[in-house]
C-alpha positions as CSV (number, residue, x, y, z in Angstrom):
1,X,-6.7,-43.2,10.6
2,X,-6.9,-39.4,10.0
3,X,-5.9,-36.2,11.6
4,X,-8.7,-34.0,13.1
5,X,-8.5,-30.4,11.9
6,X,-8.6,-27.5,14.3
7,X,-11.6,-25.3,14.4
8,X,-11.2,-22.6,11.7
9,X,-10.9,-19.0,12.8
10,X,-11.6,-15.7,11.0
11,X,-7.9,-14.9,11.0
12,X,-5.7,-16.1,8.1
13,X,-3.8,-19.4,8.4
14,X,-0.3,-19.0,9.8
15,X,2.5,-21.5,9.4
16,X,5.5,-22.5,11.5
17,X,7.8,-20.1,9.7
18,X,5.4,-17.2,10.2
19,X,4.7,-15.2,13.3
20,X,1.6,-16.3,15.1
21,X,-1.5,-14.1,15.2
22,X,-1.2,-13.3,18.9
23,X,2.5,-12.3,18.6
24,X,2.3,-10.3,15.4
25,X,-0.6,-7.9,15.8
26,X,-3.7,-7.0,17.7
27,X,-7.1,-6.0,16.3
28,X,-8.5,-2.7,17.7
29,X,-12.1,-1.5,17.8
30,X,-13.0,2.2,17.9
31,X,-13.5,1.9,21.6
32,X,-10.0,0.4,22.0
33,X,-8.5,3.4,20.1
34,X,-10.3,5.8,22.4
35,X,-9.0,4.0,25.5
36,X,-5.4,4.2,24.2
37,X,-5.8,7.9,23.7
38,X,-7.1,8.4,27.2
39,X,-4.2,6.4,28.6
40,X,-1.7,8.8,26.9
41,X,-3.8,11.8,27.9
42,X,-3.6,10.7,31.6
43,X,0.2,10.3,31.3
44,X,0.5,13.8,30.0
45,X,-1.8,15.1,32.8
46,X,0.4,13.4,35.4
47,X,3.4,15.1,33.8
48,X,2.1,18.6,33.2
49,X,-0.8,18.8,35.6
50,X,-3.0,20.3,32.9
51,X,-6.6,19.5,32.1
52,X,-7.4,16.6,29.8
53,X,-8.5,18.7,26.8
54,X,-5.2,20.6,27.0
55,X,-3.2,17.3,27.3
56,X,-4.9,16.1,24.1
57,X,-3.9,19.3,22.3
58,X,-0.3,18.8,23.4
59,X,-0.3,15.2,22.2
60,X,-1.9,16.1,18.9
61,X,0.7,18.7,18.2
62,X,3.6,16.3,18.9
63,X,2.0,13.5,16.8
64,X,0.9,11.5,19.9
65,X,4.4,11.0,20.9
66,X,4.5,11.1,24.7
67,X,8.3,11.2,24.8
68,X,8.4,14.2,22.5
69,X,5.9,16.0,24.7
70,X,7.9,15.3,27.9
71,X,11.2,16.4,26.3
72,X,9.9,19.8,25.0
73,X,8.0,20.3,28.3
74,X,11.1,20.1,30.3
75,X,13.1,22.1,27.7
76,X,10.7,25.0,27.1
77,X,7.2,24.8,28.5
78,X,6.1,28.1,27.0
79,X,7.2,26.9,23.5
80,X,5.3,23.7,23.9
81,X,2.1,25.5,24.9
82,X,2.4,28.1,22.2
83,X,3.1,25.5,19.5
84,X,0.0,23.6,20.5
85,X,-2.1,26.7,20.4
86,X,-2.8,26.6,24.1
87,X,-0.8,29.7,25.2
88,X,-2.4,33.0,24.4
89,X,-0.4,35.7,22.6
90,X,0.1,39.1,24.3
91,X,-2.3,40.7,21.8
92,X,-5.0,38.1,22.2
93,X,-4.9,38.4,26.0
94,X,-6.0,42.1,25.8
95,X,-9.6,41.2,26.7
96,X,-10.4,44.6,28.1
97,X,-9.1,46.2,24.8
98,X,-11.2,43.8,22.8
99,X,-14.4,44.5,24.7
100,X,-14.2,48.2,24.9
101,X,-12.6,49.1,21.5
102,X,-14.7,46.7,19.5
103,X,-17.9,47.5,21.3
104,X,-18.5,43.9,22.4
105,X,-20.0,43.6,25.8
106,X,-20.9,40.4,27.6
107,X,-23.1,40.1,30.6
108,X,-24.1,43.8,31.3
109,X,-27.2,45.7,30.5
110,X,-25.8,47.0,27.3
111,X,-26.4,43.7,25.6
112,X,-24.0,41.8,23.3
113,X,-23.3,42.2,19.6
114,X,-21.8,39.2,17.8
115,X,-18.6,40.3,16.0
116,X,-19.3,37.9,13.1
117,X,-23.0,38.3,12.2
118,X,-23.6,41.5,14.2
119,X,-26.8,40.1,15.7
120,X,-27.6,41.9,19.0
121,X,-28.9,40.1,22.1
122,X,-30.4,42.5,24.6
123,X,-31.5,40.6,27.7
124,X,-29.5,38.3,29.9
125,X,-31.7,35.4,29.0
126,X,-31.0,35.8,25.3
127,X,-27.3,36.0,25.9
128,X,-27.4,32.9,28.1
129,X,-29.3,31.0,25.5
130,X,-27.5,32.1,22.3
131,X,-24.0,33.4,23.2
132,X,-21.0,31.2,24.0
133,X,-17.6,32.4,25.2
134,X,-14.3,30.5,24.7
135,X,-12.7,31.0,28.0
136,X,-9.1,30.4,26.9
137,X,-9.0,33.7,24.9
138,X,-12.3,35.4,26.0
139,X,-13.8,35.7,22.5
140,X,-17.5,35.3,22.4
141,X,-19.9,34.7,19.5
142,X,-23.4,33.5,19.0
143,X,-23.9,29.7,18.8
144,X,-24.9,29.9,15.2
145,X,-21.6,31.5,14.1
146,X,-19.6,29.1,16.2
147,X,-21.4,26.2,14.6
148,X,-20.9,27.5,11.1
149,X,-17.2,27.9,11.8
150,X,-17.0,24.4,13.1
151,X,-19.1,22.9,10.3
152,X,-16.9,24.5,7.6
153,X,-13.7,23.3,9.2
154,X,-14.9,19.8,10.0
155,X,-17.1,18.8,7.1
156,X,-15.5,20.9,4.3
157,X,-11.9,21.1,5.3
158,X,-11.5,18.1,7.5
159,X,-9.5,20.1,10.1
160,X,-10.9,18.8,13.3
161,X,-7.5,18.9,15.2
162,X,-6.4,22.5,14.7
163,X,-9.6,24.7,14.5
164,X,-8.5,28.2,15.4
165,X,-10.8,30.6,17.2
166,X,-12.3,32.9,14.6
167,X,-12.4,35.9,17.0
168,X,-10.2,39.0,16.8
169,X,-9.1,41.8,18.9
170,X,-8.5,45.5,18.3
171,X,-5.0,46.5,19.5
172,X,-3.8,50.1,18.8
173,X,-6.4,50.4,16.0
174,X,-5.3,47.2,14.3
175,X,-7.2,43.9,13.9
176,X,-5.3,41.0,15.6
177,X,-6.5,37.5,14.8
178,X,-6.7,35.0,17.7
179,X,-4.1,32.3,17.7
180,X,-5.8,29.9,20.1
181,X,-6.9,26.4,19.1
182,X,-10.4,25.4,20.1
183,X,-10.1,22.5,22.5
184,X,-12.1,19.2,22.4
185,X,-14.2,20.0,25.4
186,X,-15.5,23.3,24.0
187,X,-16.2,21.9,20.5
188,X,-17.9,18.8,21.7
189,X,-20.1,20.7,24.2
190,X,-21.2,23.3,21.6
191,X,-22.0,20.7,18.9
192,X,-24.1,18.7,21.5
193,X,-26.0,21.8,22.4
194,X,-26.7,22.7,18.7
195,X,-27.7,19.1,18.0
196,X,-30.1,19.1,21.0
197,X,-31.7,22.3,19.9
198,X,-32.6,20.8,16.5
199,X,-31.9,24.1,14.7
200,X,-29.1,22.7,12.5
201,X,-29.8,19.5,10.6
202,X,-26.0,19.0,10.0
203,X,-25.2,19.1,13.7
204,X,-25.3,15.3,14.3
205,X,-23.2,14.6,11.2
206,X,-20.7,17.3,12.2
207,X,-20.3,15.8,15.7
208,X,-19.8,12.3,14.3
209,X,-17.2,13.5,11.8
210,X,-15.4,15.4,14.5
211,X,-15.2,12.4,16.7
212,X,-14.0,10.2,13.8
213,X,-11.4,12.7,12.8
214,X,-10.0,12.9,16.3
215,X,-9.5,9.1,16.1
216,X,-8.1,9.4,12.6
217,X,-5.5,11.9,13.9
218,X,-4.3,9.4,16.5
219,X,-4.1,6.5,14.0
220,X,-2.6,8.4,11.1
221,X,0.2,9.7,13.3
222,X,1.1,6.2,14.6
223,X,3.2,4.1,12.2
224,X,2.2,0.9,14.2
225,X,-1.6,1.4,13.7
226,X,-3.7,1.4,10.5
227,X,-7.4,1.5,9.8
228,X,-9.0,-1.4,8.1
229,X,-9.4,-0.5,4.4
230,X,-12.7,-2.3,4.1
231,X,-15.7,-0.1,3.3
232,X,-17.5,1.2,6.4
233,X,-15.2,-0.7,8.7
234,X,-14.3,1.3,11.9
235,X,-11.7,-1.3,13.1
236,X,-7.9,-0.9,13.1
237,X,-4.9,-3.1,13.6
238,X,-1.8,-2.5,15.7
239,X,1.3,-4.5,14.8
240,X,3.7,-5.7,17.5
241,X,7.5,-6.2,17.7
242,X,7.1,-9.7,16.4
243,X,5.6,-8.5,13.1
244,X,8.2,-9.0,10.3
245,X,7.7,-6.6,7.4
246,X,10.2,-8.6,5.3
247,X,8.2,-11.8,5.8
248,X,5.7,-13.2,3.3
249,X,3.1,-13.0,6.0
250,X,2.2,-9.3,6.1
251,X,-1.5,-9.9,6.1
252,X,-3.6,-9.0,9.2
253,X,-7.3,-9.4,10.2
254,X,-9.3,-6.7,11.9
255,X,-12.0,-7.4,14.6
256,X,-14.6,-7.7,11.8
257,X,-12.5,-10.5,10.1
258,X,-11.4,-8.4,7.1
259,X,-8.0,-9.5,6.0
260,X,-5.5,-7.2,4.2
261,X,-1.8,-6.5,3.9
262,X,-0.6,-4.1,6.6
263,X,2.2,-2.7,4.4
264,X,0.4,-1.8,1.2
265,X,-3.3,-2.0,2.4
266,X,-4.1,-4.3,-0.5
267,X,-5.6,-7.8,-0.2
268,X,-3.4,-10.6,1.2
269,X,-0.9,-11.4,-1.6
270,X,1.6,-13.9,-0.3
271,X,4.0,-15.0,-1.7
272,X,4.3,-11.9,-3.9
273,X,5.8,-8.8,-2.1
274,X,4.2,-5.4,-2.1
275,X,6.4,-4.0,-4.9
276,X,5.5,-6.9,-7.1
277,X,1.8,-6.3,-6.4
278,X,2.1,-2.6,-7.2
279,X,3.9,-3.3,-10.5
280,X,1.5,-6.0,-11.4
281,X,-1.5,-3.9,-10.8
282,X,-0.1,-1.1,-12.9
283,X,0.9,-3.5,-15.7
284,X,-2.5,-5.1,-15.7
285,X,-4.2,-1.8,-15.9
286,X,-2.1,-0.6,-18.7
287,X,-1.3,-3.6,-20.8
288,X,-3.8,-6.4,-20.3
289,X,-6.4,-5.3,-22.8
290,X,-3.8,-4.5,-25.4
291,X,-1.8,-7.7,-24.9
292,X,-4.9,-9.9,-25.0
293,X,-5.9,-8.2,-28.3
294,X,-2.5,-8.5,-29.8
295,X,-2.3,-12.2,-28.9
296,X,-5.7,-13.0,-30.2
297,X,-5.8,-10.9,-33.4
298,X,-2.2,-10.4,-34.6
299,X,0.8,-12.4,-35.7
300,X,4.4,-11.4,-36.3
301,X,5.8,-11.2,-39.8
302,X,8.3,-14.1,-40.1
303,X,10.9,-11.8,-41.6
304,X,10.8,-8.4,-39.8
305,X,8.8,-9.6,-36.7
306,X,6.4,-6.7,-36.8
307,X,2.8,-7.4,-35.6
308,X,0.3,-7.7,-38.3
309,X,-3.5,-7.8,-38.0
310,X,-5.7,-9.7,-40.5
311,X,-8.7,-7.7,-41.6
312,X,-9.9,-9.9,-44.4
313,X,-10.8,-13.5,-45.2
314,X,-7.7,-14.3,-47.4
315,X,-4.8,-16.1,-45.7
316,X,-2.3,-14.5,-48.0
317,X,-0.5,-11.8,-46.0
318,X,1.7,-9.1,-47.4
319,X,4.0,-7.2,-45.0
320,X,4.2,-3.6,-46.1
321,X,7.4,-3.1,-44.1
322,X,9.7,-5.8,-45.5
323,X,7.6,-6.8,-48.6
324,X,7.4,-10.4,-47.4
325,X,4.5,-12.7,-48.4
326,X,3.5,-15.3,-46.0
327,X,0.6,-17.5,-44.9
328,X,-1.5,-16.4,-42.0
329,X,-2.2,-19.9,-40.8
330,X,1.3,-21.5,-40.9
331,X,3.4,-18.3,-41.3
332,X,5.3,-20.0,-44.1
333,X,6.4,-18.4,-47.4
334,X,3.4,-17.7,-49.6
335,X,3.9,-18.0,-53.4
336,X,1.7,-15.1,-54.3
337,X,2.2,-15.4,-58.1
338,X,0.8,-18.9,-58.4
339,X,-0.9,-19.2,-55.0
340,X,0.4,-22.8,-54.9
341,X,0.6,-23.0,-51.1
342,X,-0.7,-25.7,-48.8
343,X,-0.2,-26.1,-45.0
344,X,-2.6,-28.9,-44.2
345,X,0.2,-31.1,-42.9
346,X,1.2,-30.7,-39.2
347,X,4.7,-29.4,-38.6
348,X,6.2,-28.8,-35.2
349,X,6.5,-25.2,-34.3
350,X,10.0,-23.8,-34.3
351,X,9.9,-21.5,-31.2
352,X,13.3,-20.1,-32.1
353,X,11.8,-18.1,-34.9
354,X,9.5,-16.2,-32.5
355,X,10.5,-12.5,-31.9
356,X,11.6,-11.4,-28.5
357,X,8.6,-9.0,-28.2
358,X,6.1,-11.8,-29.1
359,X,7.8,-14.1,-26.6
360,X,7.5,-11.5,-23.9
361,X,3.9,-10.9,-24.8
362,X,3.1,-14.6,-24.6
363,X,4.9,-14.9,-21.3
364,X,2.8,-12.1,-19.8
365,X,-0.5,-13.5,-21.1
366,X,0.5,-17.0,-19.7
367,X,0.8,-15.6,-16.2
368,X,-2.0,-13.2,-16.5
369,X,-4.5,-15.8,-17.7
370,X,-3.7,-18.1,-14.7
371,X,-3.7,-15.2,-12.3
372,X,-7.2,-14.2,-13.4
373,X,-8.4,-17.8,-13.6
374,X,-7.6,-18.4,-9.9
375,X,-9.1,-15.0,-9.0
376,X,-12.3,-15.9,-10.7
377,X,-12.3,-19.4,-9.1
378,X,-11.8,-17.8,-5.7
379,X,-14.8,-15.5,-6.3
380,X,-17.0,-18.4,-7.3
381,X,-15.8,-20.5,-4.4
382,X,-16.5,-17.7,-1.9
383,X,-20.1,-18.2,-2.8
384,X,-19.6,-21.9,-1.9
385,X,-19.6,-20.9,1.7
386,X,-23.4,-20.5,1.7
387,X,-23.9,-23.7,-0.3
388,X,-21.6,-25.5,2.2
389,X,-23.7,-24.4,5.1
390,X,-26.9,-25.7,3.5
391,X,-25.1,-29.0,2.7
392,X,-24.0,-29.3,6.3
393,X,-27.6,-28.7,7.5
394,X,-28.9,-31.4,5.1
395,X,-26.2,-33.9,6.3
396,X,-27.4,-33.3,9.9
397,X,-31.1,-33.6,9.1
398,X,-31.0,-36.5,6.6
399,X,-27.7,-38.2,7.5
400,X,-28.2,-38.3,11.2
401,X,-24.9,-36.4,11.8
402,X,-24.1,-34.0,14.7
403,X,-22.9,-30.4,14.2
404,X,-19.3,-31.4,15.0
405,X,-19.4,-34.3,12.5
406,X,-20.0,-32.0,9.5
407,X,-17.5,-29.2,10.4
408,X,-14.9,-30.8,8.1
409,X,-16.9,-29.3,5.1
410,X,-16.6,-25.8,6.5
411,X,-12.9,-26.2,7.1
412,X,-12.3,-27.7,3.7
413,X,-14.1,-24.7,2.0
414,X,-12.0,-22.2,4.0
415,X,-8.8,-24.0,3.1
416,X,-9.8,-24.1,-0.6
417,X,-10.4,-20.4,-0.7
418,X,-7.1,-19.6,1.0
419,X,-5.3,-22.0,-1.4
420,X,-6.9,-20.2,-4.4
421,X,-5.7,-16.9,-3.2
422,X,-2.2,-18.0,-2.6
423,X,-2.0,-19.7,-6.0
424,X,-3.3,-16.5,-7.6
425,X,-0.3,-14.6,-6.3
426,X,2.3,-17.3,-6.9
427,X,1.9,-16.4,-10.6
428,X,2.9,-12.8,-9.9
429,X,6.0,-14.1,-8.1
430,X,6.7,-16.4,-11.0
431,X,6.3,-13.6,-13.5
432,X,8.8,-11.2,-11.8
433,X,11.1,-14.1,-10.9
434,X,13.1,-12.5,-8.1
435,X,16.8,-13.3,-7.9
436,X,16.4,-15.5,-4.8
437,X,13.8,-17.7,-6.4
438,X,14.7,-21.3,-7.3
439,X,12.4,-21.4,-10.3
440,X,12.3,-25.1,-11.1
441,X,11.6,-26.1,-7.5
442,X,9.1,-23.3,-7.2
443,X,7.2,-24.4,-10.3
444,X,7.1,-28.0,-9.0
445,X,5.7,-27.0,-5.6
446,X,3.2,-24.7,-7.4
447,X,2.0,-27.5,-9.6
448,X,1.6,-29.9,-6.6
449,X,-0.4,-27.3,-4.7
450,X,-2.5,-26.6,-7.8
451,X,-3.2,-30.3,-8.3
452,X,-4.2,-30.8,-4.6
453,X,-6.4,-27.7,-4.7
454,X,-8.3,-28.8,-7.8
455,X,-8.9,-32.2,-6.3
456,X,-10.4,-30.6,-3.1
457,X,-12.5,-28.2,-5.2
458,X,-13.9,-31.2,-7.2
459,X,-14.8,-32.9,-3.9
460,X,-16.7,-29.9,-2.5
461,X,-18.6,-29.3,-5.8
462,X,-19.9,-32.9,-5.8
463,X,-23.7,-33.1,-6.1
464,X,-23.9,-36.3,-4.1
465,X,-23.9,-34.6,-0.7
466,X,-25.0,-37.6,1.3
467,X,-21.9,-39.7,0.4
468,X,-19.8,-37.5,2.7
469,X,-21.8,-38.9,5.6
470,X,-19.9,-42.2,5.1
471,X,-16.9,-42.4,7.3
472,X,-14.6,-43.4,4.5
473,X,-15.6,-40.5,2.3
474,X,-15.4,-38.1,5.2
475,X,-11.9,-39.2,6.0
476,X,-10.9,-38.8,2.3
477,X,-12.0,-35.1,2.3
478,X,-10.3,-34.4,5.6
479,X,-7.1,-36.0,4.3
480,X,-7.3,-33.9,1.1
481,X,-7.7,-30.8,3.1
482,X,-4.6,-31.7,5.2
483,X,-2.7,-32.4,1.9
484,X,-3.5,-28.8,0.7
485,X,-2.3,-27.5,4.0
486,X,0.9,-29.5,3.7
487,X,1.6,-28.3,0.2
488,X,1.1,-24.7,1.4
489,X,3.6,-25.3,4.2
490,X,6.2,-26.8,1.8
491,X,5.8,-23.9,-0.6
492,X,6.1,-21.2,2.0
493,X,8.9,-23.0,3.8
494,X,10.9,-23.1,0.6
495,X,10.2,-19.5,-0.2
496,X,11.2,-18.4,3.3
497,X,14.4,-20.4,3.1
498,X,15.5,-19.1,-0.3
499,X,14.8,-15.5,0.6
500,X,16.5,-15.8,4.0
501,X,19.5,-17.5,2.4
502,X,20.0,-14.6,0.0
503,X,19.7,-12.0,2.8
504,X,22.2,-14.0,5.0
505,X,24.6,-14.3,2.0
506,X,24.3,-10.6,1.3
507,X,24.9,-9.7,4.9
508,X,28.0,-11.9,5.1
509,X,29.3,-10.3,1.9
510,X,28.8,-6.8,3.2
511,X,30.5,-7.7,6.5
512,X,33.4,-9.4,4.8
513,X,34.1,-6.5,2.4
514,X,35.0,-7.0,-1.3
515,X,35.5,-10.5,-2.6
516,X,38.7,-11.9,-4.0
517,X,37.5,-11.4,-7.6
518,X,36.6,-7.8,-6.8
519,X,40.1,-7.2,-5.3
520,X,41.7,-8.8,-8.3
521,X,39.7,-6.6,-10.7
522,X,40.7,-3.5,-8.7
523,X,44.4,-4.5,-8.7
524,X,44.3,-5.0,-12.5
525,X,42.6,-1.6,-13.0
526,X,45.3,0.1,-10.8
527,X,48.1,-1.6,-12.7
528,X,46.6,-0.5,-16.1
529,X,46.2,3.1,-14.8
530,X,49.7,3.1,-13.4
531,X,51.2,1.9,-16.8
532,X,49.2,4.5,-18.7
533,X,50.5,7.3,-16.4
534,X,54.1,6.1,-16.8
535,X,53.7,6.0,-20.6
536,X,52.3,9.5,-20.6
537,X,55.2,10.8,-18.5
538,X,57.8,9.2,-20.8
539,X,56.1,10.6,-23.9
540,X,56.1,14.1,-22.3
541,X,59.8,13.9,-21.5
542,X,60.7,12.9,-25.0
543,X,58.6,15.6,-26.6
544,X,60.5,18.3,-24.6
545,X,63.9,17.2,-26.0
546,X,63.0,16.3,-29.6
547,X,59.7,16.9,-31.2
548,X,56.0,17.2,-30.4
549,X,54.1,14.2,-31.6
550,X,51.2,14.7,-33.9
551,X,47.9,14.4,-32.0
552,X,45.3,12.0,-33.4
553,X,42.1,13.5,-34.9
554,X,39.7,14.6,-32.2
555,X,42.3,14.6,-29.4
556,X,43.6,17.6,-27.5
557,X,42.0,20.2,-25.3
558,X,39.0,22.2,-26.1
559,X,41.1,25.4,-26.6
560,X,43.4,23.6,-29.0
561,X,40.4,22.4,-31.1
562,X,39.0,25.9,-31.1
563,X,42.2,27.5,-32.2
564,X,42.7,25.0,-35.1
565,X,39.0,24.9,-36.1
566,X,38.9,21.2,-35.5
567,X,42.0,20.5,-37.8
568,X,45.0,18.4,-36.7
569,X,47.8,20.5,-35.2
570,X,50.8,21.0,-37.4
571,X,54.0,19.2,-36.6
572,X,56.8,21.6,-35.4
573,X,60.1,21.5,-37.3
574,X,63.3,20.4,-35.6
575,X,65.7,23.1,-34.9
């Protein structure tokens, strides 16, 4: 007599009008992102026959766009290599000049002097243990100077992708800075060596940050991939072609089950769109405290509608702006000379007397209060998950139920939390009231969903846990959970239909061109302009034969006004 629910998943519920989870996006771990990078690197290697670290540099320079790398490679290979910092400039390739003119010697009995810290390493063993050369340009420094350069760039500047070699060459007596970018292989190897030596405590942190920033570079340059915004989450999400950015379902779930909107990186906010959410957040941050205070502690003067705050015990209010005397309780006229005023009798409120600003204020607080109420309920009911698990265990132990028999409690809790979240954001949609929204039907569906949600919440908060072991009570909760799902489907189905209908109508109108009313208006405007031009020509022809008409005040060109000092021009006499 009831419908069995499907096993709940960590991904958000999707409906028939929404893209399915499998078709819309795919969750990626940090390892998945690394594999995607390696696949692109191998493709570039097959194309250019360069080493993997060079292929990575080419892809990083071209924003990980393989097609852009291939196009520039066939068009101008040297330009591509130079742009990526792989090709060496003519000055930087003068290794012999660098090593003789600067006094730096590597691998001979003369020892080696670091051109940064000027430490000298005499023996070959010292040089082998402490000096590292970047083969691409031939510059060599001690490991400590290399590490300090990398640490500064990675930890302080966050520039893991384009770290230039700090070396320089002496060419014709001038210092020429190196233009070569340190590749991944060299940086990774050097940081691993420093970390293994234990001489630098920041080596491990620098290496982890470097690896993370390499992945960040790949994700940040790909419009189809975004990191999960949850704290300390290293997962990402890639959207597919089926992902509809104009749909209400823009929320995704990462591999750690964190849900968020892929477009604005906020929490899931269907049915409100991202612009509504942004405007609502801003309005709440700026106006909520002020609006709540005004509603609670001020009233509008019945005459001039200015907000007045009562700071005393007397109910006799005197507006300083319009000199009106009124009662704080009923807002009626207060006879301040005799104080013969009573308002103990109930009189229906005349809403037409409320000012526009007060009405707007009350409207905002109406939606804000309900928005925050559902948000708080959702927070409290999120704690219900743990309580539900303990209830399920109790039902299994004391009610002689199997694990499968009590899963309806877990499913009902998940459905309740989702319904609360959607109800929360329906009030934002209702507040901004987009043009496509059928407000009356929307309010009705919202009320039905709210009623079904409250009933389900009341069931889950029942203290009598064991009654849900009865088959009839169990079926009742399952049916109530299904009812909440049905209400959600109806609400989103209506919203999708209204929005799609407006987009289709707008598309048809743009394709058909101007409407009949627009054409009629343009024809009327053209006729009026034509008549005005004809009248002007006739007036000009008459003025040439007889007289020049007196211009009205303020008319005429700027030169005429200046010459007459703003006075009306005199009428010429007839000859």
